[in-house]
C-alpha positions in Angstrom: -70.7 127.6 -75.1 -72.1 125.4 -77.9 -75.1 127.8 -78.5 -73.3 131.1 -78.1 -71.0 132.0 -80.9 -70.1 134.6 -83.5 -73.2 136.4 -84.6 -73.0 137.8 -88.1 -75.5 139.6 -90.3 -74.6 141.4 -93.5 -76.3 142.5 -96.7 -76.6 139.7 -99.3 -75.7 137.1 -96.7 -72.1 137.0 -97.9 -70.2 137.5 -94.6 -69.5 133.8 -94.1 -67.8 133.5 -97.5 -65.8 136.6 -96.8 -64.7 135.6 -93.3 -63.6 132.2 -94.6 -61.7 133.7 -97.5 -64.4 132.2 -99.6 -64.5 130.8 -103.1 -63.0 132.5 -106.1 -63.3 131.9 -109.8 -61.8 128.4 -109.4 -62.9 127.2 -106.1 -62.0 123.5 -106.5 -58.4 124.3 -107.5 -58.1 126.9 -104.7 -59.6 124.6 -102.1 -57.3 121.7 -103.0 -54.2 123.9 -103.0 -55.1 125.4 -99.6 -55.7 121.9 -98.3 -52.4 120.7 -99.5 -50.7 123.7 -98.0 -52.4 123.3 -94.7 -51.7 119.5 -94.6 -48.0 120.1 -95.2 -47.7 123.0 -92.7 -49.5 121.1 -90.0 -47.9 117.8 -90.6 -44.5 119.4 -90.1 -45.4 120.8 -86.7 -42.6 120.0 -84.3 -44.1 121.4 -81.1 -47.8 121.2 -80.5 -49.8 122.8 -77.7 -53.3 121.2 -77.0 -55.8 123.2 -74.9 -58.7 121.2 -73.5 -61.6 123.3 -72.3 -63.8 122.9 -69.3 -66.7 121.5 -71.4 -64.3 119.0 -73.0 -62.7 117.5 -69.9 -65.8 117.7 -67.6 -69.4 116.5 -67.6 -72.2 119.0 -67.0 -72.0 118.3 -63.2 -68.3 119.0 -63.1 -67.1 115.4 -62.9 -64.2 114.4 -65.3 -65.3 113.0 -68.6 -63.3 109.8 -68.8 -64.2 109.1 -72.4 -63.0 112.5 -73.7 -60.0 112.6 -71.5 -58.9 109.2 -72.6 -59.2 110.2 -76.2 -57.0 113.3 -75.7 -54.4 111.4 -73.7 -54.2 108.6 -76.3 -53.7 111.0 -79.2 -51.1 113.1 -77.3 -49.2 109.9 -76.4 -49.2 108.8 -80.1 -47.8 112.1 -81.2 -45.0 111.8 -78.7 -44.1 108.1 -78.9 -44.8 107.4 -82.6 -44.2 110.7 -84.4 -41.6 112.0 -81.9 -43.2 115.4 -81.5 -43.2 117.7 -78.5 -46.6 118.0 -76.9 -47.8 120.3 -74.1 -51.3 120.1 -72.6 -53.0 123.1 -71.2 -56.1 121.9 -69.3 -59.2 123.3 -67.7 -61.6 121.5 -65.4 -60.0 121.7 -62.0 -62.6 124.2 -60.6 -65.5 122.1 -61.8 -64.0 118.9 -60.4 -63.2 120.6 -57.1 -66.7 122.0 -56.7 -68.3 118.6 -56.7 -65.6 117.3 -54.3 -66.2 120.2 -51.9 -69.9 119.6 -51.9 -69.4 115.9 -51.3 -66.9 116.5 -48.5 -69.1 119.1 -46.9 -72.0 116.8 -46.8 -69.9 114.0 -45.2 -68.7 116.4 -42.4 -72.2 117.5 -41.4 -75.1 115.8 -39.6 -78.2 114.7 -41.5 -80.0 117.4 -39.7 -78.0 120.1 -41.6 -78.2 118.6 -45.0 -81.4 120.4 -46.1 -79.9 123.8 -45.1 -76.6 122.9 -46.6 -78.2 122.1 -49.9 -80.0 125.4 -50.0 -76.9 127.3 -49.2 -74.7 125.4 -51.6 -77.1 126.0 -54.5 -77.5 129.7 -53.8 -74.0 130.7 -52.8 -71.4 128.5 -54.3 -69.5 130.7 -56.8 -68.6 129.1 -60.2 -65.0 130.2 -59.7 -63.7 129.7 -56.2 -60.1 129.3 -55.0 -61.2 126.5 -52.7 -62.7 124.6 -55.6 -59.5 124.9 -57.6 -57.4 123.7 -54.7 -59.7 120.7 -54.2 -59.9 119.9 -57.9 -56.2 120.2 -59.1 -55.0 117.1 -57.3 -57.9 115.0 -58.5 -57.6 116.1 -62.1 -53.8 115.7 -62.1 -54.1 112.2 -60.6 -56.4 111.2 -63.3 -54.1 112.5 -66.0 -51.1 110.7 -64.4 -53.0 107.4 -64.4 -54.1 107.8 -68.1 -50.7 108.8 -69.4 -48.9 106.1 -67.4 -51.1 103.6 -69.1 -49.7 104.9 -72.4 -46.1 104.8 -71.0 -45.8 108.5 -70.9 -44.8 110.4 -67.8 -46.5 113.6 -66.9 -45.3 116.7 -65.1 -47.5 119.5 -63.6 -47.1 123.3 -63.9 -49.5 125.6 -62.0 -48.9 129.2 -63.2 -50.2 132.7 -62.7 -49.9 135.9 -64.6 -46.8 136.8 -62.6 -44.9 133.8 -64.1 -45.2 135.5 -67.5 -44.8 139.1 -66.4 -41.6 138.6 -64.5 -38.6 137.9 -66.7 -36.8 135.6 -64.2 -39.9 133.6 -63.5 -40.6 133.3 -67.2 -37.1 132.1 -67.9 -37.4 129.5 -65.1 -40.7 128.3 -66.4 -39.4 127.9 -70.0 -36.3 126.1 -68.7 -38.5 123.7 -66.7 -40.9 123.0 -69.6 -38.0 122.5 -72.1 -36.3 120.1 -69.7 -39.4 117.9 -69.2 -39.9 117.9 -73.0 -36.3 117.0 -73.6 -36.6 113.8 -71.5 -39.9 112.7 -73.1 -42.4 113.9 -70.5 -45.6 115.8 -71.2 -46.0 119.1 -69.4 -49.6 119.6 -68.1 -50.2 123.3 -67.5 -53.1 125.0 -65.7 -53.6 128.3 -64.0 -53.1 128.2 -60.2 -56.6 129.4 -59.5 -56.2 128.6 -55.8 -54.0 131.7 -55.4 -54.6 133.8 -58.6 -58.1 134.9 -57.8 -58.7 135.1 -61.5 -62.5 135.0 -62.0 -62.4 136.0 -65.7 -62.5 139.6 -66.8 -62.2 141.7 -69.9 -60.4 140.4 -73.0 -56.7 140.5 -72.4 -54.2 142.9 -73.9 -50.5 142.3 -74.5 -49.1 139.3 -72.5 -52.0 138.7 -70.1 -54.6 136.0 -69.8 -58.0 135.8 -68.1 -58.8 132.2 -69.1 -57.0 129.0 -70.2 -57.4 130.0 -73.9 -55.2 133.0 -73.3 -52.9 130.9 -71.2 -52.6 128.4 -74.0 -51.5 131.2 -76.4 -48.9 132.4 -73.9 -47.6 128.9 -73.5 -47.4 128.4 -77.3 -45.4 131.6 -77.5 -43.2 130.5 -74.6 -42.2 127.2 -76.1 -42.1 128.4 -79.8 -45.0 126.1 -80.8 -45.8 125.5 -84.4 -49.4 124.5 -83.8 -52.0 125.4 -81.2 -55.1 123.2 -80.9 -58.1 124.7 -78.9 -60.5 121.9 -78.1 -64.1 123.1 -77.2 -67.6 121.6 -77.3 -68.4 123.1 -80.6 -67.2 122.0 -84.1 -65.5 125.3 -84.8 -66.2 129.0 -85.4 -69.7 129.6 -87.0 -71.1 132.6 -88.9 -73.9 132.7 -86.4 -75.0 130.7 -83.3 -74.7 127.0 -84.2 -78.3 126.4 -83.2 -79.6 129.1 -85.6 -81.1 128.1 -88.9 -78.6 128.2 -91.7 -75.6 128.5 -89.4 -72.4 127.1 -91.0 -68.9 126.6 -89.9 -66.0 128.9 -91.1 -63.3 126.5 -92.1 -60.5 129.1 -92.5 -60.1 132.6 -91.1 -57.4 135.1 -90.4 -57.2 138.1 -88.0 -57.6 140.5 -91.0 -60.5 138.6 -92.4 -62.3 138.9 -89.1 -61.6 142.6 -89.1 -62.6 143.1 -92.7 -66.1 141.6 -92.0 -66.8 144.8 -89.9 -65.3 147.1 -92.6 -67.6 145.6 -95.2 -70.7 146.3 -93.2 -71.1 143.0 -91.3 -72.2 143.2 -87.7 -70.1 140.8 -85.6 -71.4 140.1 -82.2 -70.3 137.6 -79.6 -72.8 136.0 -77.3 -72.6 135.6 -73.5 -69.7 133.6 -72.0 -70.1 130.0 -71.2 -71.8 129.1 -67.9 -69.2 126.4 -67.1 -66.1 127.8 -68.7 -64.5 131.2 -68.1 -63.6 132.4 -71.6 -66.2 131.7 -74.2 -65.9 131.9 -78.0 -64.7 135.5 -78.0 -61.8 134.5 -75.8 -60.9 131.6 -78.1 -60.8 133.9 -81.1 -58.8 136.5 -79.3 -56.3 133.8 -78.1 -56.0 132.4 -81.6 -55.2 135.8 -83.2 -52.7 136.6 -80.5 -50.9 133.3 -81.0 -50.6 134.0 -84.7 -49.2 137.4 -83.9 -46.6 135.8 -81.7 -45.4 133.5 -84.5 -47.4 130.3 -84.0 -47.8 128.9 -87.5 -51.4 127.9 -87.2 -54.2 127.5 -84.7 -57.1 125.1 -84.8 -60.5 125.3 -83.1 -62.2 121.9 -83.0 -64.6 119.7 -81.1 -62.9 117.8 -78.3 -65.8 115.2 -78.2 -64.4 113.6 -81.4 -62.0 110.9 -80.1 -59.7 111.4 -83.1 -59.9 115.2 -83.4 -56.2 115.9 -82.6 -54.9 113.4 -85.1 -57.3 114.8 -87.8 -56.1 118.4 -87.1 -52.4 117.4 -87.3 -53.1 115.5 -90.6 -54.7 118.7 -92.0 -58.1 117.1 -92.4 -61.2 119.2 -93.0 -62.2 119.5 -89.3 -63.0 122.6 -87.2 -61.8 126.1 -88.0 -58.2 126.9 -89.1 -56.8 130.3 -88.0 -53.9 131.3 -90.3 -51.7 134.4 -90.2 -52.6 137.4 -92.2 -49.5 136.9 -94.4 -50.9 133.5 -95.4 -54.4 134.8 -96.2 -55.8 134.9 -99.7 -58.9 137.0 -100.1 -61.2 137.6 -103.0 -60.6 141.0 -104.6 -63.5 143.1 -105.8 -63.1 142.0 -109.4 -63.0 138.3 -108.6 -59.3 137.9 -108.7 -56.9 137.1 -105.8 -54.8 139.4 -103.9 -52.6 139.2 -100.8 -53.9 141.1 -97.8 -51.0 142.2 -95.6 -51.6 143.0 -92.0 -50.4 146.6 -92.4 -50.7 147.7 -96.0 -48.3 150.2 -97.5 -47.7 151.5 -100.9 -45.0 148.9 -101.5 -47.3 146.2 -100.3 -50.3 147.0 -102.5 -50.8 143.8 -104.5 -51.4 143.7 -108.3 -54.2 141.8 -109.9 -54.3 138.4 -111.4 -52.3 139.2 -114.5 -49.2 140.0 -112.3 -49.2 136.9 -110.1 -45.4 136.4 -110.6 -44.6 139.8 -109.2 -47.2 139.4 -106.5 -45.5 136.2 -105.3 -42.1 137.8 -105.3 -43.0 140.9 -103.4 -45.7 139.8 -101.0 -45.9 136.1 -100.6 -49.3 134.6 -101.6 -51.0 131.3 -101.2 -52.7 129.9 -104.3 -52.2 126.7 -106.3 -52.1 128.2 -109.8 -50.0 131.2 -109.0 -47.5 129.2 -107.0 -47.2 126.5 -109.7 -46.7 129.2 -112.3 -43.9 130.7 -110.2 -42.1 127.4 -109.9 -42.5 126.6 -113.6 -41.0 130.0 -114.5 -38.1 129.5 -112.1 -37.4 126.0 -113.6 -37.5 127.4 -117.2 -35.2 130.3 -116.2 -32.8 127.9 -114.6 -32.6 125.9 -117.8 -31.9 129.1 -119.7 -29.1 130.0 -117.3 -27.6 126.5 -117.6 -27.5 126.8 -121.4 -25.6 130.1 -121.4 -21.9 130.1 -122.1 -19.7 130.5 -119.0 -18.6 134.0 -120.0 -22.3 135.2 -120.1 -22.9 133.9 -116.5 -19.7 135.6 -115.5 -21.0 138.9 -116.9 -24.2 138.4 -115.0 -22.3 138.2 -111.7 -20.4 141.4 -112.6 -23.7 143.1 -113.2 -25.1 142.0 -109.8 -21.9 143.3 -108.1 -22.3 146.7 -109.8 -26.0 146.8 -108.9 -25.4 146.1 -105.2 -23.0 149.1 -105.1 -25.1 151.4 -107.2 -28.2 150.8 -105.2 -26.6 150.8 -101.8 -28.6 153.7 -100.4 -31.9 152.1 -101.4 -30.9 148.8 -99.9 -29.7 150.4 -96.6 -32.9 152.4 -96.4 -35.0 149.3 -96.6 -32.8 147.6 -94.1 -33.1 150.5 -91.7 -36.9 150.0 -91.7 -36.4 146.3 -90.8 -34.0 147.2 -88.0 -36.4 149.8 -86.6 -39.3 147.4 -86.8 -37.3 144.8 -84.9 -36.4 147.3 -82.2 -40.1 148.1 -81.8 -41.0 144.4 -81.7 -43.3 144.7 -84.7 -43.1 140.9 -85.3 -42.7 140.0 -81.6 -39.6 140.2 -79.5 -36.4 139.8 -81.6 -33.4 138.4 -79.7 -30.3 140.6 -79.6 -28.3 138.1 -81.6 -30.9 138.1 -84.4 -31.0 141.9 -84.4 -27.2 141.9 -84.9 -27.4 139.7 -87.9 -30.3 141.8 -89.3 -28.3 144.9 -89.9 -26.5 145.8 -93.2 -23.8 148.5 -93.8 -21.8 150.0 -96.6 -18.9 147.8 -95.6 -21.1 144.7 -95.7 -22.5 145.6 -99.1 -19.0 146.2 -100.4 -18.1 142.7 -99.1 -21.1 141.2 -100.9 -20.1 142.9 -104.2 -16.5 141.7 -103.7 -17.8 138.2 -103.2 -19.8 138.3 -106.4 -16.7 139.4 -108.3 -14.7 136.7 -106.7 -17.2 134.1 -108.0 -17.0 135.7 -111.4 -13.2 135.3 -111.4 -13.5 131.6 -110.7 -13.4 129.1 -113.6 -16.7 128.1 -115.0 -17.9 125.2 -112.8 -20.3 123.7 -115.4 -19.1 121.1 -117.9 -15.9 120.2 -116.0 -14.8 116.7 -116.8 -14.0 114.8 -113.6 -13.4 111.4 -115.2 -12.7 110.3 -118.8 -12.6 106.6 -119.4 -12.3 104.6 -122.6 -14.8 101.7 -122.4 -13.8 100.2 -125.7 -11.9 101.4 -128.7 -13.7 104.5 -130.0 -16.2 104.6 -127.0 -15.4 107.2 -124.4 -17.3 107.9 -121.2 -17.1 111.3 -119.4 -18.4 112.4 -116.0 -19.3 116.1 -116.3 -20.4 118.6 -113.8 -23.8 120.2 -114.3 -26.2 122.4 -112.4 -28.4 120.9 -109.7 -31.6 122.6 -111.0 -33.8 124.6 -108.7 -33.0 125.0 -105.0 -35.4 126.2 -102.3 -33.4 128.0 -99.5 -35.1 128.9 -96.2 -32.8 131.2 -94.3 -32.9 133.3 -91.2 -33.4 137.0 -90.8 -30.0 137.7 -92.3 -30.5 139.7 -95.5 -26.8 139.5 -96.6 -27.5 135.7 -97.2 -29.8 136.5 -100.1 -27.2 138.0 -102.5 -24.6 135.5 -101.4 -26.9 132.5 -102.2 -28.1 134.2 -105.4 -24.6 134.7 -106.7 -23.6 131.1 -106.0 -26.7 129.9 -107.9 -26.0 132.1 -110.9 -22.4 130.9 -111.1 -23.7 127.3 -111.1 -26.6 127.9 -113.4 -29.3 127.1 -110.9 -32.7 128.6 -110.1 -33.6 129.8 -106.6 -36.7 130.0 -104.5 -35.9 132.0 -101.4 -37.7 132.4 -98.1 -36.1 134.8 -95.6 -36.9 135.6 -92.1 -40.0 137.9 -91.7 -37.9 140.3 -89.7 -35.8 141.0 -92.9 -38.7 141.1 -95.4 -38.1 144.7 -96.6 -34.4 144.1 -97.0 -34.9 140.9 -98.9 -37.5 142.3 -101.2 -35.3 145.2 -102.1 -32.2 143.0 -102.6 -34.2 140.6 -104.8 -35.5 143.5 -106.9 -32.0 144.9 -107.4 -30.6 141.6 -108.4 -33.6 140.8 -110.7 -33.3 144.2 -112.5 -29.6 143.6 -113.0 -30.2 140.2 -114.5 -32.8 141.4 -117.0 -30.6 144.4 -117.9 -27.6 142.2 -118.6 -29.6 139.3 -120.2 -27.8 137.6 -123.1 -29.4 137.2 -126.5 -30.0 133.7 -127.7 -27.0 131.6 -128.6 -26.5 131.2 -132.4 -25.9 127.5 -132.0 -28.8 126.9 -129.5 -32.0 125.5 -131.0 -33.7 125.4 -127.6 -37.1 127.2 -127.7 -36.3 128.4 -124.1 -33.2 130.4 -125.1 -33.9 134.1 -125.0 -37.5 133.7 -124.2 -37.5 133.4 -120.4 -36.7 136.4 -118.2 -33.5 135.6 -116.3 -34.9 137.5 -113.3 -37.3 134.5 -112.9 -34.3 132.4 -111.8 -34.3 134.2 -108.4 -37.8 134.1 -106.8 -38.8 135.2 -103.3 -41.7 134.0 -101.3 -42.6 135.4 -97.8 -45.3 133.3 -96.2 -44.8 130.0 -94.4 -47.8 128.6 -96.2 -46.1 129.2 -99.6 -43.2 127.1 -98.4 -45.6 124.5 -97.0 -47.4 124.4 -100.4 -44.1 123.8 -102.2 -42.9 121.1 -99.8 -46.2 119.3 -99.7 -47.2 119.6 -103.4 -47.7 116.2 -105.1 -45.5 117.4 -107.9 -42.9 119.0 -105.7 -40.0 117.0 -107.1 -40.8 118.4 -110.6 -40.3 121.9 -109.3 -37.5 121.8 -106.7 -34.4 119.6 -106.6 -33.0 120.4 -103.2 -34.2 122.1 -100.0 -31.7 123.9 -97.8 -33.1 125.0 -94.4 -30.6 127.3 -92.7 -31.5 127.1 -89.0 -31.9 124.9 -86.0 -31.9 121.1 -86.0 -35.6 121.3 -85.1 -36.2 123.2 -88.4 -34.3 120.8 -90.4 -36.1 117.8 -89.0 -39.5 119.5 -89.5 -38.7 120.2 -93.2 -37.5 116.6 -93.7 -40.7 115.2 -92.3 -42.9 117.4 -94.5 -41.4 116.8 -98.0 -40.1 114.2 -100.4 -37.6 116.6 -101.8 -34.0 115.9 -100.7 -33.0 118.2 -97.7 -29.5 119.5 -97.1 -29.4 120.3 -93.4 -27.5 123.1 -91.7 -27.4 122.7 -87.9 -26.7 124.9 -84.9 -23.3 126.5 -84.5 -22.0 125.1 -81.2 -18.3 125.5 -81.7 -15.5 124.7 -79.3 -11.9 125.8 -78.8 -9.8 123.2 -76.8 -6.6 124.7 -75.2 -4.2 121.8 -74.8 -1.6 121.4 -72.1 1.1 122.3 -74.6 -0.6 125.4 -75.9 1.3 128.7 -76.2 -0.5 131.2 -73.9 -0.3 134.1 -76.3 -1.6 132.1 -79.2 -4.4 130.6 -77.1 -5.6 134.0 -75.8 -5.6 135.5 -79.3 -7.4 132.6 -80.9 -10.1 132.2 -78.2 -10.8 136.0 -78.2 -11.1 136.1 -82.0 -13.3 133.0 -82.1 -15.7 134.5 -79.5 -15.7 138.2 -80.2 -15.1 138.8 -83.9 -18.8 138.2 -84.6 -20.5 136.7 -81.6 -23.8 136.1 -83.4 -22.2 134.0 -86.2 -22.7 130.3 -86.4 -18.9 129.8 -86.4 -18.3 131.7 -83.2 -16.9 129.9 -80.2 -19.4 129.0 -77.5 -17.4 126.7 -75.2 -13.7 126.9 -74.3 -12.2 123.6 -73.0 -9.1 123.9 -70.8 -6.8 121.0 -70.2 -6.6 120.5 -66.4 -2.8 121.3 -66.5 -3.8 124.7 -68.1 -5.9 125.5 -65.1 -2.8 125.1 -62.9 -0.6 127.3 -65.2 -0.6 130.9 -66.3 -2.1 129.9 -69.7 -5.6 129.5 -68.4 -5.5 132.8 -66.6 -4.2 134.6 -69.7 -7.0 133.2 -71.8 -9.8 134.1 -69.4 -8.3 137.5 -68.7 -8.2 138.3 -72.4 -11.9 137.2 -72.7 -12.9 139.5 -69.8 -11.0 142.4 -71.3 -13.0 141.9 -74.5 -16.2 142.2 -72.5 -17.1 138.5 -72.5 -19.1 137.0 -69.6 -17.3 133.7 -68.6 -19.6 131.0 -67.2 -18.1 127.9 -65.5 -19.2 124.4 -66.6 -19.9 121.6 -64.1 -16.3 120.4 -63.9 -14.8 123.9 -63.5 -17.5 124.7 -60.9 -16.5 121.6 -58.9 -12.8 122.6 -59.1 -13.8 126.1 -57.9 -15.3 124.7 -54.7 -12.3 122.8 -53.4 -9.8 123.9 -50.8 -6.3 123.7 -52.3 -4.1 126.0 -54.4 -5.6 124.8 -57.6 -9.0 125.8 -56.3 -7.8 129.4 -56.0 -6.6 129.3 -59.6 -9.8 127.8 -60.8 -11.9 130.5 -59.1 -10.1 133.0 -61.3 -11.1 131.3 -64.5 -14.9 132.1 -64.5 -17.5 134.4 -63.1 -19.2 133.3 -59.9 -22.5 132.9 -61.8 -22.5 129.4 -63.3 -23.9 128.7 -66.8 -27.7 128.1 -66.5 -27.8 126.6 -70.0 -27.1 123.1 -71.2 -23.5 122.4 -72.3 -24.9 122.1 -75.9 -25.8 125.8 -76.1 -25.4 128.5 -78.6 -25.1 131.9 -76.9 -24.8 134.0 -80.0 -23.6 136.9 -77.7 -20.7 137.9 -75.6 -21.0 134.9 -73.3 -19.0 131.7 -73.2 -18.8 128.5 -71.2 -15.4 127.4 -69.8 -15.0 123.8 -68.9 -12.1 121.6 -67.8 -11.1 118.2 -69.3 -8.3 115.8 -68.4 -6.8 115.0 -71.9 -7.1 115.5 -75.6 -9.2 112.3 -75.8 -11.6 113.8 -73.2 -11.8 117.0 -75.2 -12.7 114.9 -78.3 -15.4 113.0 -76.4 -16.8 116.3 -75.0 -16.9 118.0 -78.5 -18.5 115.0 -80.2 -21.2 114.8 -77.4 -22.0 118.4 -76.9 -21.1 120.0 -80.2 -23.2 120.5 -83.4 -20.6 119.0 -85.7 -20.0 122.5 -87.2 -16.5 123.8 -86.4 -14.0 123.0 -83.5 -10.4 123.9 -82.9 -7.4 122.9 -80.9 -4.6 125.1 -79.7 -1.5 123.0 -79.1 2.2 122.9 -79.8 2.2 119.1 -79.7 1.7 118.0 -83.3 0.6 114.5 -82.3 -2.1 115.8 -80.0 -3.3 118.2 -82.8 -3.5 115.4 -85.3 -5.4 113.2 -82.9 -8.0 116.0 -82.5 -8.2 116.7 -86.2 -8.7 113.0 -86.9 -11.2 112.1 -84.2 -13.5 115.1 -83.9 -16.5 114.4 -86.0 -17.2 117.9 -87.3 -17.4 119.4 -90.7 -14.5 121.8 -90.0 -11.6 121.0 -87.5 -8.8 123.5 -87.1 -5.3 123.5 -85.5 -4.0 126.8 -84.0 -6.7 128.8 -86.0 -9.9 130.6 -85.1 -13.2 128.9 -85.7 -14.2 132.1 -87.6 -12.3 130.7 -90.6 -15.2 128.4 -91.3 -16.6 130.5 -94.0 -17.0 130.2 -97.8 -15.4 133.5 -98.6 -12.4 132.7 -96.3 -12.1 129.3 -97.8 -11.8 130.9 -101.3 -15.3 129.6 -102.3 -16.4 133.2 -103.2 -19.5 132.9 -101.0 -21.4 130.2 -99.2 -24.8 128.7 -99.2 -24.3 127.8 -95.5 -22.5 125.4 -93.3 -23.6 121.8 -93.9 -23.0 119.4 -91.0 -24.3 116.2 -92.6 -22.3 113.8 -94.6 -24.2 113.5 -97.9 -23.7 115.8 -101.0 -21.8 118.6 -99.2 -20.1 119.3 -95.9 -18.7 122.3 -94.2 -19.0 125.7 -96.0 -21.0 125.0 -99.1 -20.0 127.0 -102.1 -20.7 126.5 -105.8 -20.1 122.8 -105.4 -23.3 122.6 -103.4 -25.3 123.7 -106.4 -23.7 121.1 -108.7 -24.3 117.5 -109.6 -22.9 115.5 -112.4 -24.0 113.5 -115.4 -22.5 110.7 -117.5 -21.9 111.4 -121.2 -21.0 108.5 -123.5 -19.8 109.2 -127.0 -18.9 106.8 -129.8 -16.5 107.7 -132.6 -18.5 105.5 -135.0 -21.4 103.6 -133.3 -21.6 100.9 -130.7 -24.3 98.5 -129.6 -24.3 95.9 -126.8 -24.7 93.2 -129.4 -21.1 94.0 -130.6 -19.8 92.9 -127.2 -22.1 90.0 -126.8 -21.0 88.6 -130.2 -17.4 89.2 -129.4 -16.9 91.7 -132.1 -15.7 94.3 -129.6 -14.1 94.1 -126.2 -14.1 96.4 -123.2 -10.8 98.1 -122.4 -11.9 100.2 -119.4 -8.8 102.5 -119.7 -8.8 105.8 -117.8 -7.8 108.8 -119.9 -6.2 112.0 -118.9 -8.7 114.8 -118.1 -6.2 117.6 -117.7 -8.1 120.9 -117.6 -10.8 119.5 -119.9 -14.2 120.9 -119.9 -17.2 120.6 -122.1 -20.6 122.1 -122.6 -22.8 120.8 -119.8 
């Protein structure tokens, strides 16, 4: 495999530069920015799949390579134990190991008289891929891995899979569950194809979700577990522009699927050599697997030499090692005039990118990687935010009104763009989109009207800037004030939910903040259209400079620069990992899973406001009114099942099970089309033999919940569980919830107050649906999201989440510290009335 690689010849010998997205007019700046982006993206990888090829784990005679295996094991263990990452190992080598064992065992079982004939037959007829070889080698290879990982205090688990395990939905679900569970308890899953039964001898390059070698298997595994990084370890240093042994051959440090395709379009001849004699895939299979993994949402793929004992650590750090495969959306290619342009995977008229002089619009509409352009974007956003903050409150109020009018005026345009996103999601253009995500993706006239109403509600609120929260006389004639002010620039990473964009933008405008937004790729057309509508409205309604404002920024910066949109993951990684990131961005808000929040926190020095999963509970107490309980539970589950404040678990007091209340609640859920899954305690109650057992059996479907108790369905499914008391309910919620929103239905005021006091969630309700946990319903106008932490903001985050404060000290004459040291003046520290006071921020 080391001598058979990508063969390229092209006029002018320029194909290598082109494939590698080669140098532009400022190669050093570009290289350094790409390196920073790569380091940040790869360093934040939460889940990593490592594939060790045959030539890495085995010696030429098929025996295990103890040196290379030990290096891989040591690095994987360090990632798990020290850096707390999830690691999966896809390994080859069983067939080669088994072949040598079979030959040895065959020799021992025959007489010396047969040895010469045996040797002749073995050399001539032993097939390189044989099911018996695989059966003999799997145990030996796994025993070796178990010994090596045990020495590093890591337990291993083995998975032998075939194509059927990925084709069949049930088998695929079971496989994912088993892998996730082993990862959850800190074990490393070791995955290999079950060659003993698959009969897979290697065949044409795979299509769709098939694999003919362990490179393809590694891509499928990465897709299955939602990996951030896939590392393909081979016996070559990476992808070369020609066979590595050829004169002048050089490695391609960075490629994308489109850059490989463009090499053919520009006249290059790309040829792959023969497959490896010891492995089954070869370089062509590795490239195909890397491209498929990127198409399936893996952030990045690395191809590197497994002989380097530190190669995995180097790849994760983002060092210059091997070849990096990046998605097309993250690729920057040299344009024909020497500038940079973004190369989308499927170009359209709307996606045609402008030249260098229009880098700002390029970043907003398409997402682009590039140090200079990205820094310029952030600097312009910062300047526009300063302009916004300096505007009088009535001018920012007028801007919100203009945005509301624009959302209504351009409704048809917005809905048309959204329809394209919805259709693309249904086709699986960006991979399979879960039903809950598709539900959040859609917009409607009603939803746009609600967004416009939210903008007007924010406009009707008092100006949040310059509010005086404290006024204190420090000494006679010396007054200190604590005033609210805008936070600055906020980076918000949100899911494929386009209605979040105008909500967040309006909150930022009300608070005088700048925004950098990164939405889910499934909503890219909707987000681009919404951003354009809002930007045009801001520029059209931009205020002239204030007469009393001497700031050189006033009136010069475009207000539309205050709301920027980037689309690629590498843009976000560049911002998070930039050495000057704190100069550009003041707060990062990742709206998504706990894993996303932790990943962002690890990859940046910017403060992070975390928004966690929405695992919400409704506890029906023994004193609950049956009608109230049924209405609240049904509303909490069915009003918007995909929302983060929808109920996912209903807790029933054990006395409720024995009364009509439990039956009324479950019957109402079933009538609403909800599948009711029993938890472990209810399932146990259903298997008894008394009267209460019969009642319990009516409270859930026979099919038990296959998911953990800490699970967010996001659909018309719910878990029903039994608890013995309000204290048990509190303990259950605090253990299995996400600290988002939880509710109690009870007529006993003391039980309700105990629940409200002891449940450690951002929102805790009594006799009210969890769906009330919303910025608009709280009267906040809109919301940035639901914060479940305890610092800066908690619960629905409205305008307050975009604010901070500053201390302003004013003297009626003049004061110095010397006055107090000399005894000429004394501190009074007398609090003054603030009333409705406000001042310019």
